[in-house]
C-alpha positions in Angstrom: -99.0 -59.2 4.8 -96.3 -61.7 3.6 -98.3 -62.7 0.6 -98.8 -58.8 -0.3 -95.0 -58.4 -0.1 -94.5 -61.4 -2.5 -96.9 -60.0 -5.3 -95.4 -56.4 -5.1 -92.4 -56.5 -7.6 -88.9 -55.6 -6.3 -87.8 -52.0 -6.3 -85.0 -53.0 -8.3 -87.1 -54.6 -11.1 -89.3 -51.6 -11.5 -89.0 -48.9 -14.4 -87.9 -45.8 -13.1 -90.1 -43.7 -15.5 -93.4 -45.7 -15.6 -93.1 -48.0 -12.8 -93.9 -51.0 -14.9 -92.4 -54.5 -13.9 -91.5 -55.7 -17.4 -89.0 -58.4 -17.8 -87.0 -56.2 -20.2 -85.3 -53.6 -18.2 -82.1 -51.9 -18.7 -79.8 -50.6 -15.9 -79.7 -46.8 -16.0 -76.0 -46.6 -14.9 -74.9 -49.9 -17.0 -72.8 -50.1 -20.1 -75.8 -50.3 -22.6 -77.5 -47.3 -21.0 -74.1 -45.2 -21.1 -73.6 -46.3 -24.8 -77.3 -45.0 -25.8 -76.7 -41.9 -23.5 -79.9 -42.8 -21.5 -78.7 -40.8 -18.5 -78.2 -37.8 -20.4 -81.4 -38.2 -22.2 -83.4 -38.7 -19.1 -81.7 -35.5 -17.8 -82.7 -33.4 -20.8 -86.1 -34.6 -21.6 -87.7 -35.3 -18.3 -87.9 -33.8 -14.9 -86.1 -36.8 -13.3 -83.4 -36.3 -10.9 -80.8 -39.0 -11.2 -78.5 -39.9 -8.2 -76.9 -43.7 -8.3 -77.1 -43.5 -4.5 -80.7 -42.9 -4.1 -83.2 -45.5 -3.2 -85.2 -45.3 -6.3 -85.3 -47.9 -8.9 -82.2 -48.1 -11.1 -83.6 -49.5 -14.4 -85.8 -48.4 -17.4 -88.1 -50.5 -19.4 -87.3 -50.8 -23.0 -90.9 -49.2 -24.1 -89.5 -46.1 -22.2 -86.1 -46.2 -23.7 -87.9 -46.2 -27.3 -90.1 -43.4 -26.3 -87.2 -41.3 -24.7 -85.2 -42.0 -28.0 -88.0 -40.7 -29.8 -88.5 -37.6 -27.7 -84.8 -37.1 -27.7 -84.5 -37.1 -31.4 -87.6 -34.7 -31.7 -86.2 -32.3 -29.1 -82.9 -32.2 -31.0 -84.5 -31.6 -34.3 -86.6 -28.8 -32.9 -83.5 -27.1 -31.4 -81.7 -27.5 -34.9 -84.7 -26.0 -36.6 -84.9 -23.1 -34.2 -81.0 -22.4 -34.7 -81.4 -22.4 -38.5 -84.3 -20.1 -38.3 -82.4 -17.8 -36.0 -79.3 -17.9 -38.4 -77.1 -19.4 -35.8 -76.6 -22.7 -37.8 -74.4 -21.2 -40.3 -71.6 -20.8 -38.0 -72.0 -24.2 -36.9 -71.9 -25.5 -40.5 -68.8 -23.6 -41.3 -67.2 -25.0 -38.3 -68.2 -28.7 -39.2 -67.0 -28.0 -43.0 -63.5 -27.0 -41.6 -63.2 -30.0 -39.4 -64.2 -32.2 -42.8 -61.9 -30.3 -44.9 -59.0 -31.0 -42.2 -60.0 -34.8 -42.2 -60.0 -35.0 -45.9 -56.7 -33.4 -46.2 -55.1 -35.6 -43.3 -56.7 -38.7 -45.2 -55.1 -37.6 -48.4 -51.7 -37.1 -46.6 -51.9 -40.5 -45.0 -52.7 -42.1 -48.4 -49.6 -40.3 -50.1 -47.6 -41.4 -47.3 -48.6 -44.9 -47.8 -48.2 -44.9 -51.3 -44.7 -43.3 -51.1 -45.6 -40.1 -52.7 -43.6 -37.4 -51.6 -44.1 -33.4 -51.2 -43.2 -33.1 -54.7 -46.5 -34.7 -56.0 -48.7 -33.0 -53.3 -51.1 -30.3 -54.3 -49.9 -27.0 -53.6 -51.7 -24.9 -50.8 -52.6 -22.3 -53.3 -54.8 -24.7 -55.3 -56.8 -26.2 -52.4 -59.9 -24.5 -51.2 -59.8 -22.0 -48.3 -61.0 -23.8 -45.1 -63.5 -20.9 -44.3 -64.7 -20.3 -47.8 -67.3 -22.3 -49.6 -69.2 -22.5 -52.9 -72.2 -23.0 -51.0 -71.9 -19.9 -48.9 -71.5 -17.6 -52.0 -74.4 -15.7 -53.3 -75.9 -16.7 -56.6 -74.2 -13.9 -58.7 -70.9 -14.7 -57.2 -71.3 -18.6 -57.9 -72.2 -17.7 -61.6 -69.3 -15.3 -61.9 -66.8 -17.8 -60.4 -68.3 -20.8 -62.5 -67.9 -18.7 -65.7 -64.1 -17.8 -65.1 -62.0 -20.9 -66.1 -59.2 -21.7 -64.0 -55.5 -21.2 -65.3 -54.2 -24.3 -66.9 -51.3 -24.6 -64.5 -53.8 -24.7 -61.5 -56.0 -27.5 -62.6 -56.3 -30.5 -60.5 -58.2 -33.8 -60.9 -58.4 -36.2 -58.0 -59.7 -39.9 -58.0 -59.9 -39.8 -54.3 -63.4 -40.6 -53.1 -64.7 -39.6 -49.6 -65.1 -42.5 -47.1 -68.8 -42.7 -46.0 -67.6 -42.6 -42.3 -66.5 -38.9 -42.7 -70.1 -37.7 -42.9 -71.7 -40.1 -40.4 
């Protein structure tokens, strides 16, 4: 009996999902797992009840982490596709576009403040785009009509500001 207990892996070194005893294990409640949202992914993707106080293994092997990440990405992609098909995604896109518009406006204001530009050089609010309106939301006929109408000379605006890549990540 003593030999049998020595050959069986410790419960703490066994993967919670596949019960393998690989050397590369991640603590489900550790910092790496929290950073990678492993507990959330386990809850969403698998019929596993997680409880930090139960007697079950508290680790997951890297093979299961890779499979879990792949399945979670597939799950999220299919949900997004379903929302787009149902027309729900348009509201989400408008919300995100407004957030990006606000971030860009704040970034321009911070840059102007750093460069010592006052309000006299700021773009009037009447020239900037409406936060809820977008050229992409217009119908094709509206886009052509809007594009064919030149803007009055006093309202033309040219900017050399480039959008940081972190805004869209």
